[in-house]
C-alpha positions as CSV (number, residue, x, y, z in Angstrom):
1,M,0.4,61.2,-38.2
2,S,4.2,61.6,-38.1
3,E,6.3,59.2,-36.1
4,D,8.1,62.2,-34.6
5,H,5.0,63.4,-32.8
6,P,6.0,64.9,-29.4
7,R,3.9,62.4,-27.4
8,H,5.9,59.6,-28.9
9,E,8.9,60.8,-27.1
10,R,7.2,60.0,-23.8
11,L,6.2,56.4,-24.7
12,D,8.0,53.3,-23.6
13,R,8.4,51.2,-26.8
14,Q,8.7,47.4,-26.6
15,P,9.5,45.5,-29.8
16,T,7.5,42.3,-30.3
17,P,9.2,40.3,-33.0
18,G,7.2,37.4,-34.4
19,A,4.8,36.3,-37.1
20,R,1.8,38.1,-35.7
21,S,1.0,41.6,-34.4
22,S,2.0,42.7,-30.9
23,L,-1.6,42.2,-29.7
24,W,-1.2,38.5,-30.0
25,Q,1.6,38.7,-27.4
26,W,-0.4,40.6,-24.8
27,P,-0.2,37.9,-22.1
28,A,3.6,38.4,-22.1
29,T,3.2,42.1,-21.6
30,K,0.9,42.1,-18.6
31,H,-0.1,39.1,-16.4
32,P,-3.5,37.8,-17.6
33,L,-4.8,37.6,-14.0
34,R,-3.9,41.2,-13.4
35,V,-5.7,42.2,-16.7
36,A,-8.8,40.2,-15.7
37,V,-9.0,41.8,-12.2
38,N,-8.5,45.3,-13.8
39,Y,-11.2,44.5,-16.4
40,V,-13.8,43.4,-13.8
41,V,-13.2,46.4,-11.6
42,I,-13.3,48.8,-14.5
43,L,-16.4,47.1,-15.9
44,L,-18.1,47.6,-12.5
45,C,-17.0,51.2,-12.3
46,R,-18.4,52.0,-15.8
47,V,-21.9,51.4,-14.5
48,L,-21.5,52.4,-10.8
49,P,-23.2,55.6,-10.0
50,S,-21.2,56.4,-6.9
51,L,-18.3,58.7,-7.7
52,R,-16.7,58.1,-4.3
53,L,-16.8,54.4,-4.7
54,K,-15.5,54.6,-8.3
55,N,-12.5,56.7,-7.3
56,W,-11.7,54.4,-4.4
57,L,-11.8,51.4,-6.7
58,Y,-9.7,53.1,-9.3
59,R,-7.1,54.0,-6.7
60,R,-7.0,50.2,-5.7
61,L,-5.9,49.5,-9.3
62,G,-3.0,52.0,-9.0
63,M,-4.6,55.0,-10.7
64,S,-3.8,58.4,-9.3
65,V,-7.2,59.9,-8.7
66,G,-7.4,63.3,-7.0
67,P,-10.2,64.6,-4.8
68,G,-13.5,65.6,-6.4
69,V,-12.8,63.7,-9.7
70,G,-15.9,62.7,-11.6
71,F,-15.9,59.7,-13.9
72,G,-19.1,59.6,-16.0
73,L,-21.0,56.4,-16.6
74,E,-19.3,54.1,-19.2
75,A,-16.0,56.1,-18.9
76,T,-13.1,53.7,-19.4
77,P,-9.6,54.1,-18.1
78,D,-6.8,51.9,-19.5
79,V,-7.4,48.2,-18.6
80,F,-3.9,47.0,-19.1
81,W,-2.0,49.9,-17.4
82,P,-4.4,51.8,-15.0
83,E,-1.3,52.8,-13.0
84,R,-0.3,55.0,-15.9
85,V,-3.4,57.1,-15.6
86,I,-3.3,60.3,-13.5
87,V,-6.5,62.4,-13.0
88,E,-6.0,65.4,-10.8
89,A,-8.5,67.2,-8.5
90,D,-12.0,68.1,-9.7
91,A,-11.4,66.9,-13.3
92,I,-14.3,65.4,-15.2
93,I,-14.1,62.4,-17.4
94,G,-17.3,62.4,-19.4
95,Y,-19.7,59.6,-20.4
96,D,-18.1,56.9,-22.5
97,A,-14.7,58.7,-22.6
98,T,-11.6,56.5,-22.9
99,L,-8.2,57.1,-21.4
100,L,-5.6,54.9,-23.1
101,A,-2.2,54.3,-21.6
102,H,-1.1,51.7,-24.2
103,E,-1.2,51.0,-27.9
104,Y,-0.5,47.7,-29.6
105,L,0.9,48.0,-33.1
106,Q,2.2,45.5,-35.6
107,E,5.8,45.2,-34.4
108,E,5.7,46.8,-31.0
109,Y,3.6,48.0,-28.2
110,R,3.8,51.4,-26.5
111,V,3.0,52.5,-23.0
112,G,2.8,56.0,-21.7
113,E,1.2,58.1,-19.0
114,V,-2.1,59.8,-19.5
115,H,-2.3,62.9,-17.3
116,I,-5.5,64.9,-16.8
117,E,-4.7,68.0,-14.8
118,A,-6.9,69.7,-12.2
119,E,-10.3,70.9,-13.3
120,A,-9.9,69.7,-16.9
121,T,-12.9,68.2,-18.7
122,V,-12.8,65.3,-21.1
123,G,-16.1,65.2,-23.0
124,A,-18.4,62.3,-23.7
125,G,-17.0,59.8,-26.1
126,A,-13.6,61.4,-26.3
127,I,-10.4,59.3,-26.6
128,V,-7.1,60.3,-25.1
129,L,-4.1,58.5,-26.4
130,P,-1.0,57.4,-24.3
131,G,1.6,60.1,-23.6
132,V,-0.9,62.9,-23.6
133,T,-1.4,65.6,-20.9
134,I,-4.6,67.6,-20.8
135,G,-3.7,70.9,-19.1
136,A,-5.4,72.4,-16.0
137,G,-8.9,73.8,-16.8
138,A,-8.7,72.6,-20.4
139,T,-11.8,71.2,-22.2
140,V,-11.9,68.3,-24.7
141,A,-15.1,68.4,-26.7
142,A,-17.3,65.3,-27.1
143,N,-16.2,62.6,-29.6
144,S,-12.7,64.1,-30.0
145,L,-9.5,62.1,-30.5
146,V,-6.7,63.7,-28.5
147,V,-3.3,62.8,-30.0
148,A,-1.3,65.7,-28.6
149,D,-1.0,67.7,-25.3
150,V,-3.7,70.2,-24.6
151,P,-2.5,73.4,-23.0
152,P,-4.1,74.7,-19.8
153,E,-7.4,76.6,-20.2
154,T,-7.7,75.6,-23.9
155,T,-10.7,74.0,-25.7
156,V,-10.0,71.4,-28.3
157,A,-12.4,69.5,-30.6
158,G,-12.3,67.2,-33.6
159,V,-10.4,64.2,-35.0
160,P,-7.6,64.9,-34.3
161,A,-8.5,67.4,-31.6
162,T,-7.3,70.9,-32.4
163,P,-7.8,74.2,-30.5
164,V,-11.1,76.0,-31.3
165,D,-12.0,79.7,-31.0
166,G,-15.0,80.6,-29.0
167,P,-17.4,78.4,-27.0
168,V,-18.0,74.7,-27.9
169,A,-21.3,72.9,-27.2
170,E,-21.5,71.4,-23.7
171,T,-19.7,68.2,-23.2
């Protein structure tokens, strides 16, 4: 993937000089206690069947969660930066889907907003990378890797996710 990818323009880049990759420096990027609290809450929400309680807990972590949002079992929003995740009204985040607002690389880490607009669906096992917006009413097929914005009312599938013609199997 090219470094001039449009989503990269929306990412905050932080260089991490040193002998090891940026992941080794994670305690300097986010307070370990904050990450621990986020992790415990998200771990609980992954297995919690109550959508109302999940959404309430996610909001306590700083996520923007609209009314009627449904997070499937095992769905995982970003543990380091949940406050960079926005999920609008009536969106569905499917079973075991992952919404990443950060990426640790060799010499830097990047942080960006993940925005799931109203009535969008992110299928089971899909991964959405930081800086990506899923448009209103769009569908991301199961097990897709979303590396670019998805226009409203569009269905994408694959690795990387690309628009598809016609119906896609249920997510």
